[in-house]
Legacy VTK file of the C-alpha trace (Angstrom):
# vtk DataFile Version 3.0
C-alpha trace
ASCII
DATASET POLYDATA
POINTS 67 float
104.281 87.906 70.127
102.296 84.998 68.758
104.484 82.589 70.735
103.955 84.532 73.957
100.197 84.628 73.440
100.233 80.909 72.715
101.934 80.186 76.036
99.002 81.806 77.826
96.489 80.173 75.451
95.271 83.527 74.162
94.092 83.395 70.551
95.703 86.055 68.390
92.251 86.994 67.083
91.254 88.056 70.634
93.998 90.687 70.836
92.957 94.295 70.288
95.800 96.682 69.523
95.352 100.206 70.876
97.424 102.450 68.616
96.984 105.740 70.480
98.388 104.831 73.910
100.738 107.815 73.819
97.890 110.338 73.767
96.272 111.520 76.999
92.689 110.367 77.643
89.860 112.619 76.568
87.860 114.674 79.065
84.902 112.348 78.500
86.994 109.297 79.375
88.350 110.980 82.522
84.821 111.899 83.609
83.640 108.341 83.014
86.563 106.902 84.992
86.057 109.325 87.892
82.363 108.428 88.057
83.224 104.731 87.957
85.726 104.954 90.822
84.149 107.664 93.014
82.864 105.127 95.574
86.393 103.799 96.078
88.263 107.108 96.404
88.690 108.840 99.716
89.850 112.368 100.333
93.164 112.629 102.194
91.909 115.432 104.425
88.563 113.817 105.387
88.674 112.788 109.088
85.826 110.322 108.498
88.201 108.087 106.580
89.965 106.846 109.687
87.245 104.298 110.407
86.558 103.326 106.802
86.921 99.715 105.805
87.155 98.153 102.388
89.550 98.634 99.568
90.002 102.335 98.965
92.813 104.446 97.643
93.570 108.008 98.589
93.946 111.095 96.429
97.696 110.774 96.760
97.566 107.305 95.268
95.247 108.258 92.422
98.100 109.819 90.430
98.848 106.306 89.229
95.571 106.032 87.340
95.134 109.710 86.474
98.452 110.136 84.658
LINES 1 68
67 0 1 2 3 4 5 6 7 8 9 10 11 12 13 14 15 16 17 18 19 20 21 22 23 24 25 26 27 28 29 30 31 32 33 34 35 36 37 38 39 40 41 42 43 44 45 46 47 48 49 50 51 52 53 54 55 56 57 58 59 60 61 62 63 64 65 66
């Protein structure tokens, strides 16, 4: 791992290991994430989204970040 980090010039001291990646996020974390991304999420059944521009993702695509 040290060799791989060295190839990308990342100091080992800058690495933070997250030991609980197998646990689901807390309700507080989900709420925070939803509030952070609400301006970029569009509802699949909203007809006003046809003319929207910008980088948005639909409810169907949000399973990637919600799982």
